[in-house]
C-alpha positions in Angstrom: -9.6 -6.1 2.8 -8.9 -9.4 4.3 -6.7 -11.9 2.7 -8.8 -15.4 1.7 -7.0 -18.3 0.3 -8.1 -18.9 -3.3 -8.5 -22.4 -4.8 -6.1 -22.9 -8.1 -5.4 -25.9 -9.8 -2.5 -28.2 -8.5 -1.0 -28.1 -12.0 -0.9 -24.4 -12.2 0.8 -24.4 -8.6 3.4 -27.0 -10.2 4.0 -25.1 -13.1 4.8 -22.1 -11.0 8.5 -22.8 -10.4 10.2 -19.9 -10.0 8.5 -18.0 -7.7 10.5 -16.3 -5.1 7.5 -14.9 -3.2 6.5 -18.7 -1.7 3.1 -18.6 -3.6 2.0 -15.5 -1.6 -0.6 -14.2 -4.2 -2.5 -17.6 -2.9 -3.3 -15.8 0.2 -2.8 -11.9 -0.5 -5.6 -9.7 -0.2 -6.9 -8.6 -3.6 -5.2 -5.1 -3.2 -2.0 -6.4 -2.9 -1.8 -8.5 -6.3 -0.3 -6.7 -9.4 -3.5 -5.1 -11.0 -4.1 -6.6 -14.4 -5.0 -3.8 -16.8 -5.6 -5.6 -19.9 -5.4 -9.4 -20.9 -5.1 -10.8 -24.5 -7.2 -13.8 -25.0 -6.6 -15.3 -21.5 -2.9 -15.6 -22.1 -1.5 -12.1 -22.2 -1.7 -10.3 -18.9 -0.6 -6.6 -18.7 -0.2 -5.3 -15.1 0.3 -2.3 -13.0 2.1 -3.1 -9.8 2.1 -0.6 -6.8 4.9 -2.3 -4.9 8.2 -2.1 -6.1 9.7 -5.7 -5.6 11.5 -8.0 -7.6 9.2 -10.9 -9.1 10.8 -13.4 -11.6 7.6 -13.6 -13.6 7.3 -9.9 -14.6 8.4 -8.9 -17.8 9.3 -5.6 -19.0 7.4 -4.6 -22.6 7.5 -1.3 -23.9 6.4 1.3 -21.1 5.0 -1.5 -19.0 4.7 -4.7 -17.5 3.4 -8.5 -18.6 3.0 -11.0 -15.9 4.1 -14.6 -17.2 3.3 -16.2 -13.5 0.8 -19.4 -14.4 -0.7 -18.8 -10.8 -1.4 -15.3 -11.1 -3.0 -15.9 -14.6 -5.0 -18.5 -13.2 -6.2 -16.0 -10.6 -7.2 -13.3 -13.1 -8.8 -15.8 -15.7 -10.9 -17.5 -13.0 -11.6 -14.8 -10.7 -11.5 -11.6 -12.4 -9.0 -10.0 -10.7 
């Protein structure tokens, strides 16, 4: 799949201060993003990532992971992926 730039509100981008990946998810293909497996009220995003790569916003939760990245959460809540 080709990558396309996504439009994300500037306040959300500015709130993403801990990103060590240079906001790569804004231009990544959908297949490169961690997959949101379950979302609770648009606030808690349980994810599954195929890439084993450090992300400062990925938090261990039980046997899975939660994403705390403002940009990734916005993408899921706005675009559904």
